[in-house]
ZAMIKE-590860 format. One record per residue: x, y, z of N, C-alpha, C, O in turn; residue number from 1; residue in three letters. Coordinates in nm, 2 decimals. Example, Ala and Ser with C-alpha at 12.3 -4.5 7.8 and 13.67 -1.06 7.14 Angstrom:
<recs>
1.32;-0.57;0.78;1.23;-0.45;0.78;1.32;-0.33;0.78;1.42;-0.33;0.85;1;ALA;
1.28;-0.22;0.71;1.37;-0.11;0.71;1.29;0.00;0.79;1.34;0.11;0.80;2;SER;
</recs>
This chain:
<recs>
1.01;0.44;-0.58;0.89;0.53;-0.52;0.90;0.50;-0.38;0.96;0.39;-0.35;1;MET;
0.85;0.59;-0.29;0.83;0.58;-0.16;0.72;0.54;-0.14;0.63;0.56;-0.22;2;TYR;
0.69;0.47;0.02;0.56;0.44;0.02;0.54;0.39;0.18;0.60;0.30;0.24;3;LEU;
0.46;0.48;0.23;0.38;0.48;0.39;0.27;0.42;0.39;0.18;0.48;0.33;4;GLU;
0.24;0.33;0.46;0.11;0.27;0.51;0.09;0.32;0.65;0.17;0.29;0.73;5;ILE;
0.02;0.39;0.67;-0.07;0.46;0.80;-0.18;0.39;0.84;-0.26;0.38;0.75;6;VAL;
-0.21;0.34;0.97;-0.33;0.30;1.03;-0.33;0.39;1.13;-0.23;0.46;1.15;7;SER;
-0.48;0.40;1.21;-0.51;0.45;1.33;-0.40;0.45;1.45;-0.38;0.54;1.53;8;PRO;
-0.32;0.30;1.45;-0.22;0.27;1.52;-0.10;0.34;1.55;-0.05;0.39;1.65;9;GLU;
-0.07;0.32;1.42;0.08;0.31;1.39;0.11;0.34;1.25;0.02;0.35;1.17;10;ALA;
0.24;0.36;1.22;0.27;0.37;1.08;0.31;0.21;1.06;0.39;0.15;1.13;11;THR;
0.23;0.16;0.96;0.30;0.01;0.96;0.41;-0.03;0.86;0.48;-0.14;0.87;12;LEU;
0.42;0.07;0.76;0.54;0.06;0.65;0.57;0.16;0.61;0.48;0.23;0.56;13;PHE;
0.70;0.21;0.61;0.76;0.31;0.53;0.90;0.24;0.43;0.98;0.17;0.48;14;SER;
0.90;0.27;0.31;1.02;0.23;0.27;0.98;0.26;0.07;0.87;0.29;0.02;15;GLY;
1.11;0.23;0.02;1.10;0.21;-0.12;1.06;0.11;-0.20;1.13;0.00;-0.19;16;ASP;
0.96;0.10;-0.27;0.86;-0.04;-0.32;0.88;0.01;-0.52;0.92;0.10;-0.59;17;VAL;
0.84;-0.12;-0.52;0.86;-0.11;-0.69;0.73;-0.07;-0.76;0.74;0.00;-0.86;18;THR;
0.62;-0.12;-0.70;0.48;-0.11;-0.72;0.39;-0.11;-0.63;0.43;-0.13;-0.51;19;SER;
0.27;-0.09;-0.65;0.14;-0.08;-0.53;0.04;-0.11;-0.60;0.01;-0.06;-0.71;20;VAL;
-0.02;-0.20;-0.53;-0.19;-0.24;-0.60;-0.29;-0.21;-0.52;-0.28;-0.26;-0.40;21;THR;
-0.39;-0.15;-0.54;-0.47;-0.14;-0.41;-0.63;-0.13;-0.47;-0.65;-0.09;-0.58;22;VAL;
-0.72;-0.16;-0.38;-0.86;-0.18;-0.42;-0.95;-0.05;-0.44;-1.05;-0.02;-0.37;23;PRO;
-0.91;0.02;-0.54;-0.99;0.14;-0.54;-1.15;0.12;-0.56;-1.20;0.03;-0.63;24;GLY;
-1.23;0.23;-0.49;-1.41;0.20;-0.54;-1.44;0.19;-0.64;-1.54;0.13;-0.67;25;VAL;
-1.35;0.24;-0.74;-1.40;0.19;-0.88;-1.36;0.11;-0.93;-1.39;0.12;-1.05;26;ASN;
-1.27;-0.01;-0.89;-1.17;-0.10;-0.91;-1.03;-0.13;-0.89;-0.99;-0.05;-0.81;27;GLY;
-0.94;-0.20;-0.92;-0.84;-0.23;-0.86;-0.73;-0.17;-0.93;-0.70;-0.23;-1.04;28;GLU;
-0.65;-0.06;-0.91;-0.54;-0.02;-1.01;-0.41;-0.04;-0.93;-0.40;-0.07;-0.81;29;PHE;
-0.31;-0.03;-1.03;-0.17;-0.03;-0.97;-0.10;0.09;-1.00;-0.14;0.17;-1.10;30;GLN;
0.00;0.12;-0.90;0.09;0.24;-0.94;0.25;0.20;-0.97;0.30;0.10;-0.91;31;MET;
0.29;0.25;-1.02;0.39;0.23;-1.09;0.50;0.38;-1.06;0.45;0.49;-1.07;32;LEU;
0.65;0.37;-1.04;0.72;0.49;-1.05;0.69;0.58;-1.18;0.69;0.55;-1.30;33;GLU;
0.67;0.69;-1.14;0.62;0.84;-1.20;0.51;0.83;-1.24;0.48;0.87;-1.35;34;ASN;
0.40;0.77;-1.15;0.24;0.76;-1.19;0.18;0.89;-1.17;0.21;0.96;-1.07;35;HIS;
0.09;0.93;-1.28;0.03;1.06;-1.24;0.00;1.06;-1.11;0.00;0.95;-1.05;36;ALA;
-0.05;1.21;-1.03;-0.08;1.23;-0.90;-0.21;1.18;-0.95;-0.25;1.17;-1.07;37;PRO;
-0.27;1.12;-0.80;-0.41;1.06;-0.76;-0.42;1.05;-0.65;-0.32;1.02;-0.59;38;ILE;
-0.55;1.08;-0.59;-0.59;1.07;-0.45;-0.75;0.97;-0.52;-0.83;1.00;-0.61;39;VAL;
-0.75;0.84;-0.39;-0.84;0.79;-0.40;-0.90;0.74;-0.29;-0.84;0.75;-0.18;40;SER;
-1.03;0.68;-0.29;-1.11;0.61;-0.17;-1.08;0.49;-0.21;-1.08;0.46;-0.33;41;LEU;
-1.05;0.39;-0.10;-1.03;0.25;-0.12;-1.13;0.16;-0.03;-1.17;0.19;0.08;42;LEU;
-1.17;0.05;-0.08;-1.27;-0.04;-0.05;-1.19;-0.15;0.02;-1.07;-0.14;0.04;43;GLN;
-1.25;-0.26;0.06;-1.24;-0.37;0.17;-1.15;-0.47;0.04;-1.20;-0.52;-0.06;44;ALA;
-1.00;-0.48;0.07;-0.98;-0.58;-0.03;-0.79;-0.60;0.03;-0.75;-0.61;0.14;45;GLY;
-0.74;-0.60;-0.06;-0.58;-0.59;-0.03;-0.48;-0.51;-0.12;-0.49;-0.51;-0.24;46;ASN;
-0.39;-0.45;-0.06;-0.28;-0.38;-0.07;-0.20;-0.49;-0.11;-0.18;-0.59;-0.04;47;VAL;
-0.14;-0.46;-0.26;-0.04;-0.56;-0.29;0.10;-0.48;-0.31;0.11;-0.38;-0.39;48;ARG;
0.20;-0.51;-0.26;0.33;-0.41;-0.28;0.42;-0.50;-0.35;0.42;-0.62;-0.33;49;VAL;
0.50;-0.46;-0.42;0.64;-0.51;-0.48;0.75;-0.47;-0.44;0.75;-0.34;-0.44;50;LYS;
0.85;-0.51;-0.40;0.96;-0.49;-0.36;1.04;-0.53;-0.27;1.00;-0.63;-0.21;51;GLY;
1.19;-0.50;-0.24;1.25;-0.54;-0.14;1.17;-0.49;0.01;1.22;-0.40;0.07;52;ASP;
1.06;-0.55;0.04;1.02;-0.51;0.21;1.06;-0.56;0.29;1.08;-0.69;0.31;53;ILE;
1.10;-0.45;0.38;1.12;-0.54;0.55;1.00;-0.47;0.61;0.97;-0.35;0.62;54;LYS;
0.97;-0.57;0.65;0.81;-0.55;0.75;0.89;-0.52;0.93;0.98;-0.60;0.95;55;ILE;
0.86;-0.44;1.01;0.89;-0.39;1.13;0.82;-0.53;1.20;0.70;-0.56;1.17;56;ASP;
0.90;-0.62;1.28;0.84;-0.72;1.35;0.72;-0.70;1.44;0.65;-0.79;1.47;57;GLU;
0.70;-0.57;1.48;0.59;-0.55;1.55;0.45;-0.56;1.46;0.34;-0.60;1.51;58;ALA;
0.48;-0.53;1.32;0.35;-0.54;1.25;0.33;-0.65;1.13;0.23;-0.66;1.05;59;PHE;
0.46;-0.75;1.15;0.46;-0.86;1.08;0.32;-0.94;1.07;0.29;-0.99;0.96;60;LYS;
0.25;-0.95;1.17;0.14;-1.03;1.19;0.03;-0.97;1.09;-0.05;-1.04;1.03;61;ASP;
0.04;-0.82;1.07;-0.09;-0.80;0.97;-0.04;-0.81;0.81;-0.12;-0.78;0.73;62;LYS;
0.08;-0.86;0.76;0.11;-0.86;0.63;0.09;-1.01;0.61;0.06;-1.07;0.71;63;PHE;
0.09;-1.06;0.53;0.10;-1.19;0.43;0.18;-1.17;0.30;0.18;-1.06;0.25;64;SER;
0.25;-1.30;0.26;0.27;-1.34;0.13;0.19;-1.37;0.02;0.10;-1.45;0.03;65;ALA;
0.21;-1.30;-0.10;0.11;-1.30;-0.19;0.18;-1.36;-0.30;0.29;-1.42;-0.28;66;GLY;
0.15;-1.36;-0.41;0.20;-1.44;-0.53;0.31;-1.35;-0.58;0.31;-1.23;-0.54;67;LYS;
0.39;-1.41;-0.65;0.50;-1.33;-0.73;0.60;-1.27;-0.64;0.69;-1.21;-0.70;68;ASN;
0.60;-1.28;-0.52;0.70;-1.21;-0.43;0.64;-1.05;-0.36;0.70;-0.95;-0.30;69;GLY;
0.48;-1.08;-0.38;0.43;-0.98;-0.33;0.41;-0.96;-0.17;0.42;-1.06;-0.10;70;GLU;
0.41;-0.88;-0.13;0.35;-0.83;0.02;0.21;-0.77;0.02;0.18;-0.67;-0.04;71;THR;
0.14;-0.83;0.09;0.00;-0.85;0.10;-0.07;-0.79;0.25;-0.05;-0.84;0.36;72;VAL;
-0.14;-0.67;0.22;-0.20;-0.59;0.36;-0.35;-0.62;0.33;-0.39;-0.61;0.21;73;LEU;
-0.44;-0.66;0.44;-0.59;-0.67;0.41;-0.62;-0.54;0.47;-0.57;-0.51;0.58;74;SER;
-0.72;-0.44;0.39;-0.78;-0.33;0.44;-0.90;-0.35;0.45;-0.94;-0.45;0.39;75;ILE;
-0.99;-0.27;0.53;-1.17;-0.26;0.51;-1.15;-0.11;0.44;-1.21;-0.12;0.33;76;THR;
-1.11;-0.03;0.44;-1.12;0.08;0.37;-0.97;0.18;0.37;-0.86;0.16;0.41;77;SER;
-1.01;0.25;0.31;-0.88;0.38;0.33;-0.87;0.46;0.22;-0.95;0.43;0.12;78;GLY;
-0.77;0.57;0.21;-0.78;0.63;0.14;-0.63;0.65;0.06;-0.54;0.60;0.13;79;THR;
-0.60;0.69;-0.05;-0.43;0.68;-0.09;-0.42;0.81;-0.17;-0.51;0.86;-0.23;80;ILE;
-0.28;0.87;-0.16;-0.25;0.99;-0.24;-0.13;0.92;-0.30;-0.08;0.84;-0.23;81;GLU;
-0.08;0.96;-0.44;0.05;0.96;-0.49;0.07;1.09;-0.54;-0.02;1.17;-0.57;82;MET;
0.17;1.11;-0.53;0.23;1.26;-0.56;0.38;1.26;-0.59;0.44;1.26;-0.48;83;LYS;
0.45;1.27;-0.67;0.64;1.30;-0.69;0.67;1.19;-0.65;0.79;1.19;-0.62;84;ASP;
0.62;1.05;-0.65;0.68;0.95;-0.64;0.68;0.90;-0.50;0.76;0.81;-0.46;85;ASN;
0.58;0.95;-0.44;0.57;0.89;-0.30;0.39;0.87;-0.30;0.30;0.93;-0.36;86;LYS;
0.38;0.78;-0.23;0.25;0.72;-0.20;0.23;0.71;-0.05;0.31;0.66;0.03;87;ILE;
0.11;0.79;-0.02;0.04;0.75;0.12;-0.07;0.66;0.15;-0.18;0.70;0.11;88;ILE;
-0.06;0.55;0.20;-0.19;0.48;0.23;-0.26;0.51;0.38;-0.20;0.48;0.49;89;VAL;
-0.35;0.56;0.37;-0.42;0.58;0.51;-0.51;0.43;0.54;-0.61;0.44;0.47;90;LEU;
-0.50;0.33;0.60;-0.59;0.20;0.61;-0.63;0.20;0.74;-0.57;0.24;0.83;91;ALA;
-0.78;0.14;0.74;-0.84;0.12;0.85;-0.84;-0.05;0.83;-0.89;-0.13;0.92;92;ASP;
</recs>
Protein backbone atom coordinates (compact mmCIF):
# COMPACT_ATOMS: atom_id res chain seq x y z
CA MET A 1 0.00 0.00 0.00
CA TYR A 2 1.07 3.59 -0.55
CA LEU A 3 1.61 6.14 2.23
CA GLU A 4 1.96 9.91 2.11
CA ILE A 5 2.78 11.89 5.26
CA VAL A 6 2.15 15.59 4.72
CA SER A 7 2.94 18.41 7.16
CA PRO A 8 2.19 22.12 6.73
CA GLU A 9 5.80 22.58 5.56
CA ALA A 10 6.26 19.69 3.12
CA THR A 11 5.56 16.10 2.16
CA LEU A 12 7.70 14.28 4.73
CA PHE A 13 7.38 10.81 3.21
CA SER A 14 5.77 9.09 0.25
CA GLY A 15 6.25 5.48 -0.71
CA ASP A 16 5.15 1.87 -0.33
CA VAL A 17 4.77 0.44 3.17
CA THR A 18 3.49 -2.79 4.77
CA SER A 19 1.66 -1.32 7.80
CA VAL A 20 0.85 1.99 9.47
CA THR A 21 -0.16 2.43 13.13
CA VAL A 22 -1.59 5.79 14.21
CA PRO A 23 -2.82 7.44 17.45
CA GLY A 24 -6.54 7.84 16.72
CA VAL A 25 -8.69 9.97 19.03
CA ASN A 26 -10.50 6.77 20.15
CA GLY A 27 -7.27 4.78 20.53
CA GLU A 28 -4.38 3.52 18.48
CA PHE A 29 -5.15 1.51 15.34
CA GLN A 30 -3.24 -0.20 12.58
CA MET A 31 -3.89 -0.39 8.84
CA LEU A 32 -2.69 -3.18 6.60
CA GLU A 33 -3.18 -3.73 2.88
CA ASN A 34 -6.86 -3.86 1.79
CA HIS A 35 -8.07 -2.15 4.99
CA ALA A 36 -11.60 -0.79 4.80
CA PRO A 37 -11.83 2.89 3.80
CA ILE A 38 -11.51 5.17 6.82
CA VAL A 39 -11.16 8.83 7.76
CA SER A 40 -10.14 9.66 11.34
CA LEU A 41 -8.79 12.44 13.49
CA LEU A 42 -5.42 11.85 15.15
CA GLN A 43 -4.21 12.94 18.57
CA ALA A 44 -0.73 13.47 19.96
CA GLY A 45 1.40 10.35 19.68
CA ASN A 46 3.48 8.35 17.25
CA VAL A 47 2.82 7.31 13.68
CA ARG A 48 4.61 3.96 13.30
CA VAL A 49 5.41 2.69 9.81
CA LYS A 50 6.73 -0.71 8.72
CA GLY A 51 8.31 -1.44 5.38
CA ASP A 52 11.44 -0.61 3.43
CA ILE A 53 11.33 3.11 4.29
CA LYS A 54 13.60 5.64 2.60
CA ILE A 55 13.38 9.06 4.28
CA ASP A 56 14.61 12.14 2.40
CA GLU A 57 17.75 13.58 4.04
CA ALA A 58 16.00 16.91 4.66
CA PHE A 59 13.44 15.22 6.95
CA LYS A 60 15.49 12.48 8.69
CA ASP A 61 15.60 14.53 11.91
CA LYS A 62 11.79 14.27 12.23
CA PHE A 63 11.80 10.44 12.22
CA SER A 64 13.31 7.91 14.63
CA ALA A 65 13.83 4.17 14.72
CA GLY A 66 11.24 2.21 16.69
CA LYS A 67 10.87 -1.40 17.76
CA ASN A 68 10.94 -4.26 15.26
CA GLY A 69 12.26 -2.14 12.40
CA GLU A 70 9.52 0.47 12.58
CA THR A 71 10.06 4.07 11.53
CA VAL A 72 8.42 6.51 13.97
CA LEU A 73 7.14 10.06 13.50
CA SER A 74 5.90 11.99 16.55
CA ILE A 75 2.85 14.18 15.89
CA THR A 76 0.72 16.56 17.95
CA SER A 77 -2.48 16.11 15.91
CA GLY A 78 -3.70 15.34 12.43
CA THR A 79 -6.07 13.54 10.10
CA ILE A 80 -5.77 10.24 8.26
CA GLU A 81 -7.58 8.89 5.23
CA MET A 82 -7.25 5.41 3.74
CA LYS A 83 -8.94 4.43 0.51
CA ASP A 84 -7.97 1.93 -2.20
CA ASN A 85 -4.68 1.03 -0.47
CA LYS A 86 -3.55 4.66 -0.33
CA ILE A 87 -3.06 6.33 3.05
CA ILE A 88 -2.71 10.06 3.49
CA VAL A 89 -1.63 11.41 6.89
CA LEU A 90 -1.99 15.17 7.39
CA ALA A 91 0.19 15.74 10.44
CA ASP A 92 1.04 18.64 12.74
